[in-house]
N, C-alpha and C positions, 0 to 999 in steps of 0.2 A: 326300361320296355325288358319285356320278357324278349324268349325268342318264342312264348310261347303267339304273343301277340307279334311276331312280326312273322313267324307264320298264318297267322288268320288275316294280315294285311294285307299279304303274297294273296291270298286266295280269292277274297275277294276282291283282290284291283284283277288278279286273273280271269274272276268270272270262271261258272262252268261251263265245263267241256259240253263240246254236245253232242257228246251221249245221253251223258244226263237232259240237257237240253231238250232232248230228243224225246228223252221218258218223263221229262215233267207235260209235254207236249201233250205226248200218247194218254197221261193218267189223265187229264184233265177231259178230253172229246173223248175216254172212254163215259167218263162220271157222266158226262152232256151230252151223251149217246143218242137218248132219244127223240133231241132236238137241234142236236147240230150244237158245233160253237159257232162262232162269226172271230174275223181276226180283234175284234179293239177286246176281247173277250180272254181272247190268245195272247193280247202287248198285256195280257196282267196276270195269267200265270211266270211272266218273262219281263222284269222292269224296267231293266239296265239294257234289254236289245233294242232295235228301234224293227220299225213295221219290216222291211229289207231286211233284217236276218233272219229277223220273227219264218218270216214265209223263204227266206233257202229252206232252213230246219222241212217247213209244211214241204215244201219240194224236191226231197229229200225225200223225207217218210212215205210218199204218193208215189215216187218211181221206187220207191221199195214196197211198194201194195202194203201198207200198213196202212194208210189214212184215204179216203178221195174225198171232193170238193160238192159239189151244187151250189149250179148258183154264179155270179158272174158281180166279178167286183166286191157294191156292199154288201150287197143279195147273199154275199157266199157265207157258206154253210161246210162245215168239216166234220166229218167220221168216224170211225172207225171204221177199214174194211171187211174184220171178218166179223162182224157182230150185228151188220145191217144183208137182215135178209131180201130185201126189196127194196134193191140202188135199183136209181134210175138206165 
């Protein structure tokens, strides 16, 4: 095994950092901002994270006023704050 193999294994085990994960969520929500993003879609964006871990990241992004949520529980949709003019 080479040094590069060891680094790749370390990175895969450690996972992406919080800022990278948040950026991936923002990118996905932006792409589908017209209709909104459901949790089940966001679980596919970061498949190595649990639903609770993703929800924690969404909560951070919401507190940073980057995203907002409409609906409750299964009907929740996530949107980008700055791109939605007719926010409910």
